[in-house]
DRENKOL-745291 format. One record per atom (N, C-alpha, C): residue in one letter; residue number from 1; atom name; z, y, x. Coordinates in pm, whole numbers, plus 50000, padded with zeros to 5 digits. Layout:
<atoms>
{'a', NUM, 'CA', {Z, Y, X}}
...
</atoms>
This chain:
<atoms>
{'m', 1, 'N', {50953, 21656, 51532}}
{'m', 1, 'CA', {50928, 21629, 51420}}
{'m', 1, 'C', {51044, 21603, 51357}}
{'s', 2, 'N', {50998, 21615, 51200}}
{'s', 2, 'CA', {51127, 21629, 51121}}
{'s', 2, 'C', {51209, 21454, 51001}}
{'q', 3, 'N', {51309, 21400, 50967}}
{'q', 3, 'CA', {51333, 21353, 50866}}
{'q', 3, 'C', {51373, 21391, 50827}}
{'q', 4, 'N', {51358, 21337, 50660}}
{'q', 4, 'CA', {51382, 21295, 50537}}
{'q', 4, 'C', {51494, 21333, 50483}}
{'p', 5, 'N', {51584, 21366, 50440}}
{'p', 5, 'CA', {51689, 21267, 50449}}
{'p', 5, 'C', {51668, 21162, 50371}}
{'y', 6, 'N', {51824, 21114, 50342}}
{'y', 6, 'CA', {51813, 20937, 50233}}
{'y', 6, 'C', {51807, 20935, 50077}}
{'q', 7, 'N', {51730, 20942, 49984}}
{'q', 7, 'CA', {51824, 20999, 49880}}
{'q', 7, 'C', {51759, 20821, 49787}}
{'p', 8, 'N', {51859, 20832, 49706}}
{'p', 8, 'CA', {51851, 20660, 49633}}
{'p', 8, 'C', {51743, 20673, 49545}}
{'g', 9, 'N', {51621, 20548, 49531}}
{'g', 9, 'CA', {51541, 20576, 49410}}
{'g', 9, 'C', {51420, 20593, 49493}}
{'q', 10, 'N', {51382, 20659, 49562}}
{'q', 10, 'CA', {51220, 20715, 49718}}
{'q', 10, 'C', {51254, 20592, 49764}}
{'p', 11, 'N', {51203, 20488, 49781}}
{'p', 11, 'CA', {51139, 20518, 49968}}
{'p', 11, 'C', {51014, 20576, 50016}}
{'g', 12, 'N', {51191, 20579, 50130}}
{'g', 12, 'CA', {51093, 20626, 50198}}
{'g', 12, 'C', {50957, 20641, 50373}}
{'q', 13, 'N', {50898, 20595, 50489}}
{'q', 13, 'CA', {50802, 20624, 50489}}
{'q', 13, 'C', {50858, 20494, 50606}}
{'p', 14, 'N', {50814, 20452, 50617}}
{'p', 14, 'CA', {50861, 20322, 50743}}
{'p', 14, 'C', {50899, 20340, 50890}}
{'g', 15, 'N', {51007, 20349, 50947}}
{'g', 15, 'CA', {51021, 20397, 50978}}
{'g', 15, 'C', {51162, 20442, 51033}}
{'q', 16, 'N', {51095, 20521, 50911}}
{'q', 16, 'CA', {51275, 20660, 50860}}
{'q', 16, 'C', {51395, 20582, 50788}}
{'p', 17, 'N', {51500, 20606, 50770}}
{'p', 17, 'CA', {51587, 20555, 50721}}
{'p', 17, 'C', {51611, 20619, 50549}}
{'g', 18, 'N', {51599, 20455, 50523}}
{'g', 18, 'CA', {51654, 20373, 50373}}
{'g', 18, 'C', {51434, 20406, 50361}}
{'g', 19, 'N', {51369, 20428, 50441}}
{'g', 19, 'CA', {51248, 20338, 50379}}
{'g', 19, 'C', {51249, 20211, 50424}}
{'y', 20, 'N', {51187, 20180, 50307}}
{'y', 20, 'CA', {51151, 20069, 50348}}
{'y', 20, 'C', {50924, 20080, 50324}}
{'p', 21, 'N', {50944, 19866, 50445}}
{'p', 21, 'CA', {50734, 19935, 50424}}
{'p', 21, 'C', {50680, 19868, 50303}}
{'q', 22, 'N', {50623, 19941, 50194}}
{'q', 22, 'CA', {50525, 19901, 50055}}
{'q', 22, 'C', {50467, 19784, 50060}}
{'g', 23, 'N', {50471, 19696, 50167}}
{'g', 23, 'CA', {50376, 19500, 50149}}
{'g', 23, 'C', {50214, 19554, 50200}}
{'q', 24, 'N', {50133, 19499, 50272}}
{'q', 24, 'CA', {50071, 19514, 50264}}
{'q', 24, 'C', {49906, 19396, 50161}}
{'p', 25, 'N', {49812, 19456, 50196}}
{'p', 25, 'CA', {49706, 19458, 50020}}
{'p', 25, 'C', {49696, 19276, 50065}}
{'g', 26, 'N', {49767, 19204, 49896}}
{'g', 26, 'CA', {49681, 19043, 49927}}
{'g', 26, 'C', {49832, 18931, 49938}}
{'y', 27, 'N', {49882, 19065, 49947}}
{'y', 27, 'CA', {50022, 18923, 49970}}
{'y', 27, 'C', {50157, 19018, 49836}}
{'p', 28, 'N', {50232, 18834, 49807}}
{'p', 28, 'CA', {50305, 18954, 49672}}
{'p', 28, 'C', {50443, 19042, 49669}}
{'q', 29, 'N', {50436, 19038, 49590}}
{'q', 29, 'CA', {50532, 19133, 49637}}
{'q', 29, 'C', {50669, 19205, 49583}}
{'g', 30, 'N', {50669, 19048, 49504}}
{'g', 30, 'CA', {50776, 18963, 49503}}
{'g', 30, 'C', {50800, 18980, 49268}}
{'g', 31, 'N', {50918, 19007, 49267}}
{'g', 31, 'CA', {50866, 19019, 49107}}
{'g', 31, 'C', {50880, 18980, 49005}}
{'y', 32, 'N', {50799, 18949, 48909}}
{'y', 32, 'CA', {50809, 18827, 48771}}
{'y', 32, 'C', {50711, 18730, 48840}}
{'q', 33, 'N', {50683, 18627, 48819}}
{'q', 33, 'CA', {50552, 18517, 48878}}
{'q', 33, 'C', {50460, 18503, 48746}}
{'q', 34, 'N', {50372, 18433, 48779}}
{'q', 34, 'CA', {50378, 18382, 48635}}
{'q', 34, 'C', {50390, 18274, 48636}}
{'p', 35, 'N', {50391, 18215, 48539}}
{'p', 35, 'CA', {50469, 18044, 48544}}
{'p', 35, 'C', {50317, 17923, 48558}}
{'g', 36, 'N', {50366, 17783, 48662}}
{'g', 36, 'CA', {50274, 17784, 48693}}
{'g', 36, 'C', {50248, 17838, 48873}}
{'q', 37, 'N', {50341, 17923, 48877}}
{'q', 37, 'CA', {50278, 18043, 49035}}
{'q', 37, 'C', {50454, 18006, 49083}}
{'y', 38, 'N', {50436, 17918, 49248}}
{'y', 38, 'CA', {50564, 17959, 49254}}
{'y', 38, 'C', {50546, 18008, 49426}}
{'g', 39, 'N', {50668, 18144, 49473}}
{'g', 39, 'CA', {50602, 18183, 49603}}
{'g', 39, 'C', {50504, 18319, 49580}}
{'g', 40, 'N', {50399, 18347, 49428}}
{'g', 40, 'CA', {50335, 18407, 49381}}
{'g', 40, 'C', {50176, 18318, 49457}}
{'y', 41, 'N', {50206, 18264, 49398}}
{'y', 41, 'CA', {50042, 18187, 49516}}
{'y', 41, 'C', {49992, 18108, 49391}}
{'p', 42, 'N', {49904, 18104, 49351}}
{'p', 42, 'CA', {49840, 18034, 49269}}
{'p', 42, 'C', {49876, 17907, 49303}}
{'g', 43, 'N', {49836, 17806, 49180}}
{'g', 43, 'CA', {49862, 17684, 49157}}
{'g', 43, 'C', {49954, 17631, 49287}}
{'s', 44, 'N', {50070, 17721, 49345}}
{'s', 44, 'CA', {50139, 17615, 49402}}
{'s', 44, 'C', {50281, 17598, 49296}}
{'t', 45, 'N', {50376, 17481, 49250}}
{'t', 45, 'CA', {50476, 17444, 49297}}
{'t', 45, 'C', {50580, 17423, 49331}}
{'p', 46, 'N', {50705, 17491, 49294}}
{'p', 46, 'CA', {50833, 17419, 49387}}
{'p', 46, 'C', {50817, 17334, 49468}}
{'p', 47, 'N', {50884, 17311, 49526}}
{'p', 47, 'CA', {50881, 17174, 49613}}
{'p', 47, 'C', {51088, 17084, 49451}}
{'t', 48, 'N', {50975, 16981, 49476}}
{'t', 48, 'CA', {51087, 16843, 49417}}
{'t', 48, 'C', {51223, 16910, 49474}}
{'p', 49, 'N', {51365, 16908, 49453}}
{'p', 49, 'CA', {51449, 16751, 49530}}
{'p', 49, 'C', {51421, 16690, 49604}}
{'r', 50, 'N', {51529, 16613, 49720}}
{'r', 50, 'CA', {51491, 16568, 49768}}
{'r', 50, 'C', {51530, 16442, 49751}}
{'g', 51, 'N', {51702, 16438, 49693}}
{'g', 51, 'CA', {51744, 16310, 49673}}
{'g', 51, 'C', {51691, 16303, 49477}}
{'s', 52, 'N', {51584, 16369, 49397}}
{'s', 52, 'CA', {51553, 16299, 49323}}
{'s', 52, 'C', {51460, 16207, 49271}}
{'s', 53, 'N', {51406, 16166, 49391}}
{'s', 53, 'CA', {51265, 16025, 49346}}
{'s', 53, 'C', {51343, 15971, 49486}}
{'g', 54, 'N', {51418, 15928, 49590}}
{'g', 54, 'CA', {51415, 15819, 49683}}
{'g', 54, 'C', {51567, 15744, 49645}}
{'n', 55, 'N', {51666, 15752, 49508}}
{'n', 55, 'CA', {51719, 15738, 49545}}
{'n', 55, 'C', {51715, 15582, 49460}}
{'p', 56, 'N', {51732, 15477, 49527}}
{'p', 56, 'CA', {51734, 15362, 49445}}
{'p', 56, 'C', {51810, 15300, 49307}}
{'l', 57, 'N', {51909, 15337, 49346}}
{'l', 57, 'CA', {52069, 15254, 49197}}
{'l', 57, 'C', {51954, 15355, 49087}}
{'a', 58, 'N', {51914, 15468, 49092}}
{'a', 58, 'CA', {51872, 15541, 48979}}
{'a', 58, 'C', {51830, 15459, 48840}}
{'t', 59, 'N', {51740, 15327, 48895}}
{'t', 59, 'CA', {51645, 15312, 48832}}
{'t', 59, 'C', {51751, 15121, 48843}}
{'a', 60, 'N', {51658, 15078, 48720}}
{'a', 60, 'CA', {51772, 14948, 48701}}
{'a', 60, 'C', {51641, 14859, 48767}}
{'a', 61, 'N', {51537, 14903, 48815}}
{'a', 61, 'CA', {51417, 14792, 48950}}
{'a', 61, 'C', {51412, 14872, 49045}}
{'g', 62, 'N', {51470, 14941, 49094}}
{'g', 62, 'CA', {51566, 14964, 49204}}
{'g', 62, 'C', {51685, 14934, 49293}}
{'l', 63, 'N', {51742, 14925, 49176}}
{'l', 63, 'CA', {51899, 14843, 49151}}
{'l', 63, 'C', {51933, 14640, 49179}}
{'a', 64, 'N', {51774, 14589, 49111}}
{'a', 64, 'CA', {51798, 14433, 49147}}
{'a', 64, 'C', {51781, 14406, 49234}}
{'p', 65, 'N', {51715, 14463, 49388}}
{'p', 65, 'CA', {51692, 14425, 49470}}
{'p', 65, 'C', {51750, 14332, 49530}}
{'i', 66, 'N', {51852, 14523, 49563}}
{'i', 66, 'CA', {51998, 14533, 49602}}
{'i', 66, 'C', {52039, 14442, 49542}}
{'l', 67, 'N', {52039, 14416, 49459}}
{'l', 67, 'CA', {52241, 14308, 49431}}
{'l', 67, 'C', {52113, 14177, 49404}}
{'q', 68, 'N', {52094, 14122, 49437}}
{'q', 68, 'CA', {51941, 13997, 49487}}
{'q', 68, 'C', {52021, 14042, 49680}}
{'i', 69, 'N', {52008, 14023, 49747}}
{'i', 69, 'CA', {52046, 14087, 49918}}
{'i', 69, 'C', {52169, 14019, 49899}}
{'l', 70, 'N', {52224, 14088, 49801}}
{'l', 70, 'CA', {52402, 14178, 49797}}
{'l', 70, 'C', {52430, 14002, 49772}}
{'g', 71, 'N', {52400, 13956, 49704}}
{'g', 71, 'CA', {52468, 13833, 49575}}
{'g', 71, 'C', {52410, 13649, 49705}}
{'l', 72, 'N', {52295, 13700, 49818}}
{'l', 72, 'CA', {52239, 13640, 49892}}
{'l', 72, 'C', {52408, 13614, 49999}}
{'v', 73, 'N', {52379, 13752, 50070}}
{'v', 73, 'CA', {52525, 13730, 50203}}
{'v', 73, 'C', {52653, 13685, 50072}}
{'v', 74, 'N', {52628, 13710, 50030}}
{'v', 74, 'CA', {52790, 13670, 49989}}
{'v', 74, 'C', {52744, 13554, 49936}}
{'a', 75, 'N', {52697, 13468, 49962}}
{'a', 75, 'CA', {52681, 13338, 49904}}
{'a', 75, 'C', {52715, 13258, 50010}}
{'v', 76, 'N', {52653, 13292, 50086}}
{'v', 76, 'CA', {52618, 13266, 50260}}
{'v', 76, 'C', {52767, 13262, 50333}}
{'i', 77, 'N', {52817, 13385, 50303}}
{'i', 77, 'CA', {52944, 13419, 50381}}
{'i', 77, 'C', {53045, 13360, 50350}}
{'g', 78, 'N', {53056, 13246, 50207}}
{'g', 78, 'CA', {53181, 13190, 50059}}
{'g', 78, 'C', {53135, 13075, 50252}}
{'v', 79, 'N', {53027, 13036, 50244}}
{'v', 79, 'CA', {52968, 12850, 50248}}
{'v', 79, 'C', {53021, 12867, 50415}}
{'i', 80, 'N', {52942, 12995, 50519}}
{'i', 80, 'CA', {53050, 13028, 50680}}
{'i', 80, 'C', {53202, 12969, 50656}}
{'g', 81, 'N', {53215, 13097, 50532}}
{'g', 81, 'CA', {53439, 13098, 50589}}
{'g', 81, 'C', {53459, 12984, 50492}}
{'g', 82, 'N', {53395, 12905, 50472}}
{'g', 82, 'CA', {53480, 12707, 50358}}
{'g', 82, 'C', {53411, 12685, 50553}}
{'f', 83, 'N', {53312, 12681, 50599}}
{'f', 83, 'CA', {53389, 12595, 50730}}
{'f', 83, 'C', {53413, 12539, 50794}}
{'f', 84, 'N', {53442, 12736, 50827}}
{'f', 84, 'CA', {53530, 12820, 50990}}
{'f', 84, 'C', {53647, 12745, 50896}}
{'a', 85, 'N', {53638, 12774, 50847}}
{'a', 85, 'CA', {53847, 12602, 50716}}
{'a', 85, 'C', {53892, 12552, 50788}}
{'f', 86, 'N', {53785, 12467, 50856}}
{'f', 86, 'CA', {53810, 12270, 50905}}
{'f', 86, 'C', {53868, 12330, 51007}}
{'g', 87, 'N', {53842, 12459, 51065}}
{'g', 87, 'CA', {53868, 12516, 51272}}
{'g', 87, 'C', {54030, 12555, 51249}}
{'i', 88, 'N', {54099, 12555, 51169}}
{'i', 88, 'CA', {54222, 12645, 51184}}
{'i', 88, 'C', {54310, 12512, 51220}}
{'d', 89, 'N', {54374, 12552, 51338}}
{'d', 89, 'CA', {54474, 12489, 51445}}
{'d', 89, 'C', {54587, 12488, 51286}}
{'g', 90, 'N', {54689, 12369, 51305}}
{'g', 90, 'CA', {54783, 12324, 51242}}
{'g', 90, 'C', {54821, 12283, 51094}}
{'y', 91, 'N', {54697, 12305, 51035}}
{'y', 91, 'CA', {54701, 12292, 50908}}
{'y', 91, 'C', {54666, 12129, 50860}}
{'p', 92, 'N', {54791, 12103, 50783}}
{'p', 92, 'CA', {54681, 12008, 50753}}
{'p', 92, 'C', {54526, 11932, 50654}}
{'g', 93, 'N', {54471, 11769, 50689}}
{'g', 93, 'CA', {54401, 11778, 50585}}
{'g', 93, 'C', {54364, 11829, 50444}}
{'s', 94, 'N', {54488, 11797, 50417}}
{'s', 94, 'CA', {54409, 11826, 50251}}
{'s', 94, 'C', {54451, 12016, 50238}}
{'l', 95, 'N', {54516, 12084, 50316}}
{'l', 95, 'CA', {54466, 12173, 50217}}
{'l', 95, 'C', {54331, 12270, 50336}}
{'k', 96, 'N', {54317, 12193, 50481}}
{'k', 96, 'CA', {54216, 12250, 50462}}
{'k', 96, 'C', {54003, 12240, 50333}}
{'f', 97, 'N', {54111, 12135, 50320}}
{'f', 97, 'CA', {53917, 12124, 50240}}
{'f', 97, 'C', {54080, 12226, 50174}}
{'v', 98, 'N', {54068, 12228, 50074}}
{'v', 98, 'CA', {54091, 12343, 49984}}
{'v', 98, 'C', {54077, 12433, 50003}}
{'t', 99, 'N', {54120, 12477, 50147}}
{'t', 99, 'CA', {54049, 12661, 50155}}
{'t', 99, 'C', {53933, 12593, 50208}}
{'f', 100, 'N', {53896, 12500, 50219}}
{'f', 100, 'CA', {53688, 12446, 50278}}
{'f', 100, 'C', {53648, 12499, 50109}}
{'a', 101, 'N', {53657, 12456, 49985}}
{'a', 101, 'CA', {53690, 12435, 49886}}
{'a', 101, 'C', {53699, 12553, 49791}}
{'g', 102, 'N', {53767, 12644, 49807}}
{'g', 102, 'CA', {53783, 12749, 49754}}
{'g', 102, 'C', {53694, 12904, 49807}}
{'g', 103, 'N', {53694, 12864, 49996}}
{'g', 103, 'CA', {53602, 12921, 50022}}
{'g', 103, 'C', {53436, 12929, 49935}}
{'v', 104, 'N', {53386, 12849, 49941}}
{'v', 104, 'CA', {53233, 12763, 49904}}
{'v', 104, 'C', {53248, 12780, 49716}}
{'v', 105, 'N', {53357, 12764, 49691}}
{'v', 105, 'CA', {53278, 12854, 49581}}
{'v', 105, 'C', {53332, 13024, 49484}}
{'g', 106, 'N', {53414, 13034, 49591}}
{'g', 106, 'CA', {53440, 13150, 49617}}
{'g', 106, 'C', {53308, 13254, 49570}}
{'g', 107, 'N', {53214, 13192, 49763}}
{'g', 107, 'CA', {53143, 13255, 49806}}
{'g', 107, 'C', {52965, 13261, 49695}}
{'l', 108, 'N', {52970, 13068, 49696}}
{'l', 108, 'CA', {52851, 13089, 49598}}
{'l', 108, 'C', {52951, 13122, 49406}}
{'g', 109, 'N', {52970, 13150, 49360}}
{'g', 109, 'CA', {53068, 13180, 49184}}
{'g', 109, 'C', {52981, 13346, 49226}}
{'f', 110, 'N', {53084, 13414, 49317}}
{'f', 110, 'CA', {53004, 13535, 49323}}
{'f', 110, 'C', {52895, 13596, 49356}}
{'g', 111, 'N', {52886, 13526, 49436}}
{'g', 111, 'CA', {52733, 13475, 49489}}
{'g', 111, 'C', {52591, 13471, 49378}}
{'g', 112, 'N', {52595, 13426, 49259}}
{'g', 112, 'CA', {52533, 13380, 49153}}
{'g', 112, 'C', {52581, 13430, 49057}}
{'v', 113, 'N', {52700, 13544, 49048}}
{'v', 113, 'CA', {52726, 13632, 48963}}
{'v', 113, 'C', {52616, 13758, 48996}}
{'l', 114, 'N', {52583, 13814, 49126}}
{'l', 114, 'CA', {52491, 13892, 49221}}
{'l', 114, 'C', {52360, 13837, 49171}}
{'l', 115, 'N', {52372, 13763, 49132}}
{'l', 115, 'CA', {52177, 13699, 49119}}
{'l', 115, 'C', {52160, 13710, 49011}}
{'a', 116, 'N', {52226, 13655, 48905}}
{'a', 116, 'CA', {52263, 13674, 48784}}
{'a', 116, 'C', {52188, 13826, 48752}}
{'l', 117, 'N', {52321, 13917, 48772}}
{'l', 117, 'CA', {52250, 14026, 48748}}
{'l', 117, 'C', {52142, 14113, 48783}}
{'s', 118, 'N', {52118, 14050, 48887}}
{'s', 118, 'CA', {51954, 14150, 48985}}
{'s', 118, 'C', {51881, 14048, 48848}}
{'v', 119, 'N', {51890, 13926, 48816}}
{'v', 119, 'CA', {51741, 13858, 48760}}
{'v', 119, 'C', {51789, 13891, 48580}}
{'l', 120, 'N', {51859, 13947, 48571}}
{'l', 120, 'CA', {51881, 14024, 48434}}
{'l', 120, 'C', {51839, 14195, 48460}}
{'l', 121, 'N', {51826, 14297, 48535}}
{'l', 121, 'CA', {51786, 14358, 48549}}
{'l', 121, 'C', {51631, 14391, 48571}}
{'k', 122, 'N', {51596, 14332, 48684}}
{'k', 122, 'CA', {51441, 14308, 48708}}
{'k', 122, 'C', {51401, 14249, 48569}}
{'r', 123, 'N', {51427, 14205, 48468}}
{'r', 123, 'CA', {51412, 14159, 48314}}
{'r', 123, 'C', {51343, 14283, 48196}}
{'d', 124, 'N', {51521, 14306, 48254}}
{'d', 124, 'CA', {51569, 14470, 48147}}
{'d', 124, 'C', {51421, 14631, 48208}}
{'a', 125, 'N', {51343, 14557, 48315}}
{'a', 125, 'CA', {51319, 14676, 48348}}
{'a', 125, 'C', {51200, 14703, 48411}}
{'k', 126, 'N', {51079, 14560, 48346}}
{'k', 126, 'CA', {50999, 14517, 48249}}
{'k', 126, 'C', {51006, 14568, 48144}}
</atoms>
C-alpha cells in the first residue's frame, strides 16, 4: 500500500495524512448559508441568548411588582423594628418612644416611596 505525500490545497483520502473526509450527501458542508437558515437546515433559526427575555428588570412592567414587594417588606420591617425598640433595657421611656417613632416613620416612609414608584411604573407600562 503506497501513501501519497501530503500536498497543501489537495484533500487526500480519509485515513491518509492530510486527508479529510469529503462529507456525506444530504448533510450541510459549511460555508455560506442562506438567510433564515441556521446550521444549514432550512427553516431553522439561531438560538436566542438566555438573558434577553428572562430579565424582569429590563422593563418597567417587570420592575413594578418587585418594587411593590420590596416596599411592603421595608414598611413591615420598620414597624416591627419600632416595636422592638420598646424592648430595649436601660433606655428611658421617652427615648424608647422616639426610637419606636423613628423606626415606624422611616419604614413606612421608605416603603411608601417604593410603593409609589411601583404604581408609577405600572401606569407608565400600560
